[in-house]
Every structure is written in structure tokens, then in C-alpha cells.
ZALUM-163479 format. One record per atom (N, C-alpha, C): residue in one letter; atom name; x, y, z. Coordinates in Angstrom, 3 decimals. Each point is the difference from the previous one (the first is absolute). Example, Ala and Ser with C-alpha at 12.3 -4.5 7.8 and 13.67 -1.06 7.14 Angstrom:
% residues 2
+------+------+----------+----------+----------+
: code : site :       c1 :       c2 :       c3 :
+------+------+----------+----------+----------+
:    A :    N :   13.190 :   -5.690 :    7.800 :
:    A :   CA :   -0.890 :    1.190 :    0.000 :
:    A :    C :    0.900 :    1.200 :    0.000 :
:    S :    N :   -0.350 :    1.050 :   -0.720 :
:    S :   CA :    0.820 :    1.190 :    0.060 :
:    S :    C :   -0.770 :    1.090 :    0.730 :
+------+------+----------+----------+----------+
This chain:
% residues 131
+------+------+----------+----------+----------+
: code : site :       c1 :       c2 :       c3 :
+------+------+----------+----------+----------+
:    X :    N :  -12.711 :  -14.294 :    7.272 :
:    X :   CA :    0.016 :    1.440 :   -0.476 :
:    X :    C :   -0.815 :    0.099 :   -0.929 :
:    X :    N :   -1.038 :    0.980 :   -0.187 :
:    X :   CA :   -0.790 :   -0.201 :   -0.748 :
:    X :    C :    0.202 :    1.415 :   -1.249 :
:    X :    N :    0.235 :   -0.575 :   -1.449 :
:    X :   CA :    0.435 :    1.063 :   -0.881 :
:    X :    C :   -1.096 :    0.348 :   -0.780 :
:    X :    N :   -1.344 :   -0.806 :    0.439 :
:    X :   CA :   -1.192 :   -0.212 :   -1.626 :
:    X :    C :   -0.370 :    1.935 :    0.207 :
:    X :    N :   -0.364 :   -0.189 :    0.976 :
:    X :   CA :   -0.585 :    1.509 :   -0.071 :
:    X :    C :    1.074 :    1.104 :   -0.223 :
:    X :    N :    1.281 :   -0.134 :   -0.599 :
:    X :   CA :    1.118 :    1.188 :   -0.554 :
:    X :    C :    0.035 :   -0.626 :   -1.458 :
:    X :    N :   -0.433 :   -0.946 :   -0.700 :
:    X :   CA :    0.474 :   -1.602 :   -0.995 :
:    X :    C :   -0.203 :    1.408 :   -1.350 :
:    X :    N :   -1.120 :    1.028 :    0.107 :
:    X :   CA :   -0.154 :    0.572 :   -1.169 :
:    X :    C :    1.239 :    1.111 :   -0.201 :
:    X :    N :   -0.137 :    0.600 :    1.330 :
:    X :   CA :    1.044 :    0.967 :   -0.246 :
:    X :    C :    1.800 :   -0.513 :    0.045 :
:    X :    N :    0.037 :   -1.262 :    0.098 :
:    X :   CA :    1.308 :   -0.273 :   -0.442 :
:    X :    C :   -0.289 :   -0.719 :   -1.160 :
:    X :    N :   -0.753 :   -0.660 :   -0.667 :
:    X :   CA :   -0.101 :   -0.265 :   -1.341 :
:    X :    C :    0.342 :    1.229 :   -1.113 :
:    X :    N :   -0.816 :    0.829 :    0.488 :
:    X :   CA :   -0.092 :    1.764 :   -0.681 :
:    X :    C :    1.896 :    0.405 :   -0.318 :
:    X :    N :    0.719 :    0.261 :    1.129 :
:    X :   CA :    1.138 :   -0.277 :   -0.063 :
:    X :    C :    0.671 :   -0.650 :   -0.720 :
:    X :    N :    0.011 :   -1.498 :    0.181 :
:    X :   CA :    0.547 :   -0.940 :   -0.980 :
:    X :    C :   -0.560 :    0.308 :   -1.099 :
:    X :    N :   -0.976 :    0.328 :   -0.991 :
:    X :   CA :   -0.078 :   -0.022 :   -0.682 :
:    X :    C :    0.644 :    0.877 :   -1.219 :
:    X :    N :   -0.115 :    1.258 :    0.957 :
:    X :   CA :    0.770 :    1.461 :   -0.878 :
:    X :    C :    1.414 :   -0.026 :   -0.073 :
:    X :    N :    0.644 :   -0.996 :    0.895 :
:    X :   CA :    1.184 :    0.040 :    0.203 :
:    X :    C :    0.465 :   -0.349 :   -1.206 :
:    X :    N :    1.260 :    0.822 :   -0.518 :
:    X :   CA :    0.798 :   -0.500 :   -1.201 :
:    X :    C :    1.431 :   -0.578 :    0.618 :
:    X :    N :    0.374 :    0.490 :    0.666 :
:    X :   CA :    1.395 :   -0.768 :    0.533 :
:    X :    C :   -0.081 :   -0.759 :    0.874 :
:    X :    N :    1.145 :   -0.339 :    0.774 :
:    X :   CA :    0.170 :   -0.969 :    1.287 :
:    X :    C :   -0.186 :    1.266 :    1.226 :
:    X :    N :    1.161 :    1.387 :   -0.394 :
:    X :   CA :    0.260 :    1.098 :    0.813 :
:    X :    C :   -1.546 :    0.442 :    0.193 :
:    X :    N :   -0.349 :    0.794 :   -1.000 :
:    X :   CA :   -1.694 :    0.478 :   -0.116 :
:    X :    C :   -0.959 :   -0.928 :    1.311 :
:    X :    N :    0.418 :   -0.925 :   -0.585 :
:    X :   CA :   -1.299 :   -1.126 :    0.795 :
:    X :    C :    0.988 :   -0.032 :    2.215 :
:    X :    N :    0.828 :   -0.063 :   -0.211 :
:    X :   CA :    0.920 :    0.287 :    1.539 :
:    X :    C :   -0.531 :    1.069 :    0.770 :
:    X :    N :    0.598 :    1.262 :   -1.232 :
:    X :   CA :   -0.865 :    1.321 :    0.653 :
:    X :    C :   -0.951 :    0.534 :    0.859 :
:    X :    N :   -0.665 :   -0.653 :   -1.423 :
:    X :   CA :   -1.861 :    0.672 :    0.309 :
:    X :    C :   -0.333 :   -1.001 :    0.794 :
:    X :    N :   -0.042 :   -0.944 :    0.397 :
:    X :   CA :   -0.699 :   -1.486 :    1.054 :
:    X :    C :    0.906 :    0.800 :    1.511 :
:    X :    N :    1.523 :    0.653 :   -0.045 :
:    X :   CA :    0.381 :    0.401 :    1.410 :
:    X :    C :   -0.800 :    0.859 :    0.036 :
:    X :    N :    0.029 :    1.126 :   -0.782 :
:    X :   CA :   -1.389 :    0.781 :    0.546 :
:    X :    C :   -1.488 :    0.078 :    0.122 :
:    X :    N :   -0.179 :   -1.221 :   -0.335 :
:    X :   CA :   -1.517 :   -0.176 :   -0.154 :
:    X :    C :   -0.235 :   -0.327 :    1.776 :
:    X :    N :   -1.096 :    0.556 :    0.472 :
:    X :   CA :   -0.506 :   -0.064 :    1.727 :
:    X :    C :    0.125 :   -0.964 :    0.665 :
:    X :    N :   -0.636 :   -1.174 :   -1.520 :
:    X :   CA :   -0.158 :   -2.043 :    0.377 :
:    X :    C :    1.517 :    0.082 :    0.503 :
:    X :    N :    0.943 :    0.329 :   -0.925 :
:    X :   CA :    1.216 :   -0.472 :    0.329 :
:    X :    C :    0.930 :    0.250 :    1.264 :
:    X :    N :   -0.106 :    1.532 :   -0.480 :
:    X :   CA :    0.431 :    1.189 :    0.958 :
:    X :    C :   -0.426 :   -0.565 :    1.562 :
:    X :    N :   -1.322 :    0.451 :   -0.058 :
:    X :   CA :   -0.565 :    0.196 :    1.779 :
:    X :    C :   -0.719 :   -1.515 :    0.615 :
:    X :    N :   -0.688 :   -0.585 :   -0.623 :
:    X :   CA :   -0.348 :   -1.350 :    0.160 :
:    X :    C :    1.497 :   -1.231 :    0.025 :
:    X :    N :    0.345 :   -0.278 :   -1.170 :
:    X :   CA :    0.739 :   -1.230 :   -0.054 :
:    X :    C :    1.617 :    0.320 :    0.689 :
:    X :    N :    0.215 :    0.664 :   -0.568 :
:    X :   CA :    1.724 :    0.889 :    0.822 :
:    X :    C :   -0.622 :    0.280 :    1.483 :
:    X :    N :   -0.425 :   -0.152 :    0.937 :
:    X :   CA :   -0.607 :   -0.288 :    1.180 :
:    X :    C :   -0.046 :   -1.112 :    0.575 :
:    X :    N :   -0.421 :   -0.987 :   -0.714 :
:    X :   CA :    0.343 :   -1.551 :    0.496 :
:    X :    C :    0.977 :   -0.694 :   -0.109 :
:    X :    N :   -0.245 :   -0.998 :    1.273 :
:    X :   CA :    1.441 :   -0.792 :    0.506 :
:    X :    C :    0.792 :   -0.443 :   -1.626 :
:    X :    N :    1.340 :    0.522 :    0.118 :
:    X :   CA :    0.769 :   -1.040 :   -1.222 :
:    X :    C :   -0.376 :   -1.548 :    0.026 :
:    X :    N :   -0.099 :   -0.563 :    0.636 :
:    X :   CA :   -0.523 :   -1.620 :    0.301 :
:    X :    C :   -1.234 :   -0.255 :   -0.309 :
:    X :    N :   -0.860 :    0.813 :    0.000 :
:    X :   CA :   -1.531 :   -0.347 :   -0.230 :
:    X :    C :    0.390 :    0.513 :   -1.948 :
:    X :    N :    0.407 :    0.572 :   -0.430 :
:    X :   CA :    0.697 :    0.432 :   -1.111 :
:    X :    C :    0.488 :   -1.087 :   -1.116 :
:    X :    N :    1.016 :   -0.749 :    0.956 :
:    X :   CA :    0.021 :   -1.245 :   -0.864 :
:    X :    C :   -0.271 :   -0.654 :   -0.408 :
:    X :    N :   -0.684 :   -0.338 :    1.570 :
:    X :   CA :   -1.419 :   -1.202 :   -0.221 :
:    X :    C :   -0.918 :    0.063 :   -1.037 :
:    X :    N :   -0.198 :    1.164 :    0.252 :
:    X :   CA :   -1.201 :    0.197 :   -1.073 :
:    X :    C :    0.342 :    0.157 :   -1.740 :
:    X :    N :    1.454 :    0.290 :    0.112 :
:    X :   CA :    0.525 :   -0.290 :   -1.819 :
:    X :    C :    0.205 :   -0.963 :    0.039 :
:    X :    N :    0.479 :   -1.057 :    0.781 :
:    X :   CA :   -0.007 :   -1.259 :    0.049 :
:    X :    C :   -1.056 :   -0.757 :   -0.091 :
:    X :    N :   -1.195 :    0.014 :    0.405 :
:    X :   CA :   -0.889 :   -0.469 :   -0.249 :
:    X :    C :   -1.120 :    0.427 :   -1.386 :
:    X :    N :    0.623 :    1.179 :   -0.333 :
:    X :   CA :   -0.895 :    0.384 :   -1.229 :
:    X :    C :    0.802 :   -0.910 :   -1.213 :
:    X :    N :    1.239 :   -0.165 :    0.219 :
:    X :   CA :    0.594 :   -0.487 :   -1.315 :
:    X :    C :    0.722 :   -1.299 :    0.087 :
:    X :    N :   -0.724 :   -0.331 :    0.852 :
:    X :   CA :   -0.149 :   -1.803 :    0.567 :
:    X :    C :   -1.143 :   -0.537 :   -1.375 :
:    X :    N :   -1.612 :    0.834 :    0.272 :
:    X :   CA :   -0.656 :    0.326 :   -0.813 :
:    X :    C :    0.252 :   -0.037 :   -1.379 :
:    X :    N :   -0.917 :   -0.827 :   -0.917 :
:    X :   CA :    0.278 :    1.105 :   -1.471 :
:    X :    C :   -1.213 :    1.347 :   -0.120 :
:    X :    N :    0.292 :    0.742 :   -0.732 :
:    X :   CA :   -0.207 :    1.313 :   -0.139 :
:    X :    C :   -0.899 :    0.200 :   -1.412 :
:    X :    N :   -1.108 :    0.222 :    0.548 :
:    X :   CA :   -1.250 :   -0.255 :   -1.110 :
:    X :    C :   -0.450 :    1.633 :   -0.383 :
:    X :    N :    0.694 :    1.070 :    0.125 :
:    X :   CA :   -0.451 :    1.444 :   -0.209 :
:    X :    C :    0.673 :    1.376 :    0.447 :
:    X :    N :    0.363 :    0.707 :   -1.070 :
:    X :   CA :    0.609 :    1.315 :    0.324 :
:    X :    C :    0.036 :    0.273 :    1.785 :
:    X :    N :   -1.013 :    0.207 :   -0.292 :
:    X :   CA :   -0.482 :    0.195 :    2.021 :
:    X :    C :    1.372 :   -0.952 :    0.914 :
:    X :    N :    0.188 :   -0.816 :   -0.382 :
:    X :   CA :    0.541 :   -0.642 :    0.878 :
:    X :    C :    1.079 :    0.124 :    0.185 :
:    X :    N :    0.574 :    0.501 :   -1.396 :
:    X :   CA :    1.594 :    0.342 :   -0.617 :
:    X :    C :    0.365 :    1.174 :    1.079 :
:    X :    N :   -1.049 :    0.763 :   -0.257 :
:    X :   CA :    0.155 :    1.278 :    0.218 :
:    X :    C :    0.036 :    0.330 :    1.833 :
:    X :    N :   -1.262 :   -0.908 :    0.184 :
:    X :   CA :    0.072 :   -0.045 :    1.677 :
:    X :    C :    1.483 :   -0.969 :    0.333 :
:    X :    N :    0.992 :   -0.973 :   -0.744 :
:    X :   CA :    0.892 :   -0.081 :    0.122 :
:    X :    C :    1.444 :    1.479 :    0.028 :
:    X :    N :    0.020 :   -0.024 :   -0.658 :
:    X :   CA :    0.672 :    1.338 :   -0.550 :
:    X :    C :   -0.128 :    0.889 :    1.295 :
:    X :    N :   -1.179 :   -0.101 :    0.382 :
:    X :   CA :    0.180 :    1.665 :    1.140 :
:    X :    C :    0.497 :   -0.898 :    1.106 :
:    X :    N :   -0.001 :   -1.464 :    0.261 :
:    X :   CA :    0.589 :   -0.356 :    0.796 :
:    X :    C :    1.684 :   -0.167 :    0.792 :
:    X :    N :    0.308 :    0.074 :   -1.437 :
:    X :   CA :    1.333 :   -0.036 :   -0.193 :
:    X :    C :    0.637 :    1.496 :    0.092 :
:    X :    N :   -0.367 :    0.899 :   -0.270 :
:    X :   CA :    0.145 :    1.419 :   -0.158 :
:    X :    C :    0.076 :    0.501 :    1.267 :
:    X :    N :   -1.499 :   -0.347 :    0.941 :
:    X :   CA :   -0.150 :    0.335 :    1.477 :
:    X :    C :    1.530 :   -0.370 :    0.406 :
:    X :    N :    0.114 :   -1.459 :   -0.288 :
:    X :   CA :    1.592 :   -0.317 :    0.866 :
:    X :    C :    1.051 :    0.891 :   -0.415 :
:    X :    N :   -0.310 :    0.766 :   -1.099 :
:    X :   CA :    1.252 :    0.919 :   -0.238 :
:    X :    C :    0.214 :    0.909 :    1.659 :
:    X :    N :   -0.798 :    0.489 :    0.417 :
:    X :   CA :   -0.376 :    0.370 :    0.889 :
:    X :    C :    0.797 :   -0.042 :    1.349 :
:    X :    N :   -0.182 :   -1.338 :   -0.167 :
:    X :   CA :    1.006 :   -0.240 :    1.082 :
:    X :    C :    1.748 :   -0.230 :   -0.083 :
:    X :    N :    0.625 :   -0.562 :    1.056 :
:    X :   CA :    1.722 :    0.298 :   -0.193 :
:    X :    C :    0.122 :   -1.565 :    1.015 :
:    X :    N :    1.532 :   -0.199 :   -0.270 :
:    X :   CA :    0.085 :   -1.264 :    0.714 :
:    X :    C :    0.820 :   -0.903 :   -1.002 :
:    X :    N :    0.875 :   -0.879 :    0.649 :
:    X :   CA :    0.518 :   -1.145 :   -0.713 :
:    X :    C :   -1.117 :   -0.509 :   -0.821 :
:    X :    N :   -0.767 :   -0.778 :    0.315 :
:    X :   CA :   -1.606 :   -0.657 :    0.049 :
:    X :    C :   -0.409 :    0.673 :   -1.575 :
:    X :    N :   -0.472 :    1.407 :    0.382 :
:    X :   CA :   -0.393 :    0.554 :   -1.265 :
:    X :    C :    0.994 :   -0.039 :   -1.021 :
:    X :    N :    1.347 :    0.661 :    0.057 :
:    X :   CA :    0.999 :   -0.324 :   -1.023 :
:    X :    C :   -0.102 :   -1.164 :   -0.906 :
:    X :    N :    0.406 :   -1.412 :    1.275 :
:    X :   CA :   -0.375 :   -1.276 :   -0.886 :
:    X :    C :   -0.750 :   -0.456 :   -0.652 :
:    X :    N :   -1.482 :    0.510 :    0.814 :
:    X :   CA :   -1.567 :   -0.415 :   -1.288 :
:    X :    C :    0.423 :    0.963 :   -1.598 :
:    X :    N :    0.839 :    1.154 :    0.588 :
:    X :   CA :   -0.138 :    0.843 :   -1.392 :
:    X :    C :    1.251 :   -0.927 :   -1.004 :
:    X :    N :    0.276 :   -0.715 :    0.755 :
:    X :   CA :    1.816 :   -0.663 :   -1.153 :
:    X :    C :   -0.987 :   -0.995 :   -0.650 :
:    X :    N :   -0.947 :   -0.596 :    0.759 :
:    X :   CA :    0.009 :   -1.192 :   -0.315 :
:    X :    C :   -1.250 :   -0.061 :   -1.111 :
:    X :    N :   -0.684 :    1.404 :    0.145 :
:    X :   CA :   -0.889 :    0.095 :   -0.851 :
:    X :    C :    0.623 :    0.626 :   -1.398 :
:    X :    N :    1.170 :    0.322 :    0.003 :
:    X :   CA :    0.598 :    1.072 :   -0.879 :
:    X :    C :    0.531 :   -1.626 :   -0.795 :
:    X :    N :    0.525 :   -1.067 :    0.619 :
:    X :   CA :    0.436 :   -0.969 :   -0.427 :
:    X :    C :   -0.853 :   -1.207 :   -0.542 :
:    X :    N :   -0.961 :   -0.114 :    0.310 :
:    X :   CA :   -0.995 :   -0.963 :    0.110 :
:    X :    C :   -1.496 :    0.284 :   -0.091 :
:    X :    N :   -0.026 :    0.608 :   -0.348 :
:    X :   CA :   -1.300 :    0.163 :   -0.529 :
:    X :    C :   -0.290 :    0.544 :   -1.526 :
:    X :    N :   -0.386 :   -0.170 :   -0.752 :
:    X :   CA :    0.442 :    0.648 :   -1.495 :
:    X :    C :   -1.253 :    0.028 :   -0.883 :
:    X :    N :   -1.516 :    0.006 :    0.739 :
:    X :   CA :   -1.174 :    0.273 :    0.056 :
:    X :    C :   -0.437 :    1.426 :   -0.020 :
:    X :    N :   -0.286 :    0.678 :   -1.113 :
:    X :   CA :   -0.341 :    1.064 :   -0.562 :
:    X :    C :    1.276 :    1.285 :    0.191 :
:    X :    N :   -0.283 :    0.536 :    1.276 :
:    X :   CA :    1.162 :    1.449 :    0.046 :
:    X :    C :    0.158 :   -0.316 :    1.722 :
:    X :    N :   -0.003 :   -1.376 :    0.395 :
:    X :   CA :   -0.157 :   -0.143 :    1.604 :
:    X :    C :    2.372 :    0.326 :    0.450 :
:    X :    N :   -0.073 :   -0.510 :   -1.505 :
:    X :   CA :    1.690 :   -0.148 :    0.887 :
:    X :    C :    0.582 :    1.821 :   -0.557 :
:    X :    N :   -0.249 :    0.325 :   -1.115 :
:    X :   CA :    0.180 :    1.202 :   -0.205 :
:    X :    C :   -0.222 :    1.205 :    1.196 :
:    X :    N :   -1.221 :   -0.395 :    0.307 :
:    X :   CA :   -0.278 :    0.765 :    1.539 :
:    X :    C :    0.913 :   -0.186 :    0.679 :
:    X :    N :    0.200 :   -0.911 :    0.782 :
:    X :   CA :    1.044 :   -0.278 :    0.620 :
:    X :    C :    1.344 :    0.270 :    0.126 :
:    X :    N :    0.515 :   -0.257 :   -1.632 :
:    X :   CA :    1.212 :    0.810 :   -0.540 :
:    X :    C :    0.082 :    1.446 :    0.553 :
:    X :    N :   -1.029 :    0.881 :   -0.574 :
:    X :   CA :   -0.132 :    1.606 :    0.043 :
:    X :    C :   -0.356 :   -0.134 :    1.568 :
:    X :    N :   -0.448 :   -1.037 :    1.099 :
:    X :   CA :    0.290 :    0.459 :    1.119 :
:    X :    C :    1.159 :    0.312 :    0.812 :
:    X :    N :    0.423 :   -1.392 :   -0.748 :
:    X :   CA :    1.708 :   -0.096 :    0.946 :
:    X :    C :    1.134 :    1.419 :   -0.942 :
:    X :    N :   -0.081 :    0.254 :   -0.903 :
:    X :   CA :    0.786 :    0.976 :   -0.593 :
:    X :    C :    0.105 :    1.351 :    0.621 :
:    X :    N :   -1.557 :   -0.153 :    0.283 :
:    X :   CA :   -0.337 :    1.562 :    1.328 :
:    X :    C :    0.424 :    0.059 :    0.910 :
:    X :    N :   -0.001 :   -1.427 :    0.388 :
:    X :   CA :    0.660 :   -0.151 :    1.439 :
:    X :    C :    1.333 :    0.013 :   -0.035 :
:    X :    N :    0.718 :    0.301 :   -0.901 :
:    X :   CA :    1.413 :   -0.449 :    0.108 :
:    X :    C :    0.258 :    1.502 :   -0.580 :
:    X :    N :   -0.908 :    0.489 :   -0.592 :
:    X :   CA :    0.580 :    1.793 :    0.028 :
:    X :    C :   -0.662 :    0.436 :    0.799 :
:    X :    N :   -1.181 :    0.157 :    1.136 :
:    X :   CA :    0.011 :    0.394 :    1.507 :
:    X :    C :    1.431 :   -0.188 :    0.326 :
:    X :    N :   -0.281 :   -1.326 :    0.150 :
:    X :   CA :    0.881 :   -0.799 :    1.507 :
:    X :    C :    1.717 :    0.764 :   -0.283 :
:    X :    N :    0.619 :    0.445 :   -0.838 :
:    X :   CA :    1.094 :    0.588 :   -0.770 :
:    X :    C :    0.058 :    1.321 :   -0.065 :
:    X :    N :   -1.322 :    0.425 :   -0.622 :
:    X :   CA :    0.714 :    1.494 :   -0.240 :
:    X :    C :   -0.228 :    1.245 :    1.935 :
:    X :    N :    0.993 :    0.872 :   -0.167 :
:    X :   CA :   -0.004 :    0.769 :    1.194 :
:    X :    C :    0.184 :    1.150 :   -0.895 :
:    X :    N :   -1.264 :    0.616 :    0.930 :
:    X :   CA :   -0.166 :    1.708 :   -0.444 :
:    X :    C :    0.556 :    0.519 :    1.785 :
:    X :    N :    0.780 :    1.109 :   -1.054 :
:    X :   CA :    0.731 :    0.927 :    1.537 :
:    X :    C :   -0.590 :    1.517 :   -1.045 :
:    X :    N :   -0.875 :    0.868 :    0.582 :
:    X :   CA :   -0.082 :    1.403 :   -0.308 :
:    X :    C :    1.101 :    1.120 :    1.348 :
:    X :    N :    0.588 :    0.783 :   -0.832 :
:    X :   CA :    0.258 :    0.657 :    1.819 :
:    X :    C :   -0.222 :    1.893 :   -0.966 :
:    X :    N :   -1.200 :    0.377 :    0.421 :
:    X :   CA :   -0.809 :    0.984 :   -0.135 :
:    X :    C :    0.530 :    0.872 :    0.771 :
:    X :    N :   -0.142 :    1.482 :   -1.062 :
:    X :   CA :    0.614 :    1.183 :    1.043 :
:    X :    C :   -0.231 :    0.315 :    1.005 :
:    X :    N :    0.703 :    0.966 :    0.258 :
:    X :   CA :   -0.324 :    0.127 :    1.298 :
:    X :    C :   -0.489 :    1.415 :    0.560 :
:    X :    N :   -0.429 :    0.718 :   -1.192 :
:    X :   CA :   -0.911 :    0.983 :   -0.214 :
:    X :    C :   -0.718 :    0.409 :   -1.182 :
:    X :    N :   -1.167 :   -0.175 :   -0.175 :
:    X :   CA :   -1.323 :    0.203 :   -0.948 :
:    X :    C :   -0.241 :    1.461 :    0.121 :
:    X :    N :    0.360 :    0.467 :   -0.997 :
:    X :   CA :   -0.231 :    0.947 :   -0.087 :
:    X :    C :   -2.123 :    0.608 :   -0.673 :
:    X :    N :   -0.921 :    0.247 :    0.994 :
:    X :   CA :   -0.815 :    0.092 :   -1.005 :
:    X :    C :   -0.458 :    1.168 :   -0.030 :
:    X :    N :    0.387 :    0.861 :   -0.120 :
:    X :   CA :   -0.314 :    1.329 :   -0.516 :
:    X :    C :    0.698 :    0.435 :   -1.904 :
:    X :    N :   -1.613 :   -0.835 :   -0.344 :
:    X :   CA :    0.227 :   -0.084 :   -1.844 :
:    X :    C :   -0.800 :    1.308 :   -0.056 :
:    X :    N :    0.118 :    0.768 :   -1.074 :
:    X :   CA :   -0.356 :    0.987 :   -0.789 :
:    X :    C :   -0.758 :   -0.348 :   -1.292 :
:    X :    N :   -1.181 :    0.280 :   -0.131 :
:    X :   CA :   -0.535 :   -0.647 :   -1.220 :
:    X :    C :    0.017 :    1.352 :   -0.639 :
:    X :    N :    0.129 :    0.211 :   -1.764 :
:    X :   CA :   -0.398 :    0.553 :   -0.908 :
:    X :    C :   -1.361 :    0.753 :    0.391 :
+------+------+----------+----------+----------+
């Protein structure tokens, strides 16, 4: 996976982020994460993440790319994804990785346990008079 061509854009998002939730939400909205990375197979994303964390990080672009991979995985579902984010939350204390995992997990719990039901009116009067 080649993220070098996107490195500057990801780094820009990373550098202006002042909270983990802002970084998470902004990266999720970026075309790089949303359209490119999120469409890759989760096993490929896991492999890339693991390869990158096994090497020394030498600049902020590498950190931004790691965040992008992590956040791309937040588009996936399943036990492997939940387990991955739980592992990151508990074991990775570098920068905001555990905070982002915690944020993702809290959003998942909220989304999974929230049920919304609405009963729309059977008749809506569209004859509105204006002054």
C-alpha cells in the first residue's frame, strides 16, 4: 500500500488536530481514508499497520499514515475489528492511538445499543398560509 502520495494531506490533518476525536472525525471524512483506505481488505490494513509499527517512526508523516490506517479500520465491522481496537486501547499508549480506539469503541457501544423509532403522522397538512 502506497501512502506516500497522500502523506502531505494526512500529515496536514494530523498537525492541525488538537484532540483525538477531531483527528478521528476529520480523517474519517477525508477522501484518502474514506474512499481509498476504507475500501481495502481489513487483513491488508492489519498487515500494513503491523509492519509499520514494527519499524522505528522517524517523522510525523509516518505517524499520520498510521492513524489513517487505524481510522480506516473503523469503517469495518466484526469481531476481529472489535478485538483490534480493544487491543490498541489497552496496549498502545503512544500518542492518541489508545484514545482513538477508546473513542471508536464508545461510539460502537452507543451505536449498537441505541434504538431509534419514530411514528410519523398519518396525515401532514401541507396547506401552509404565509403572512
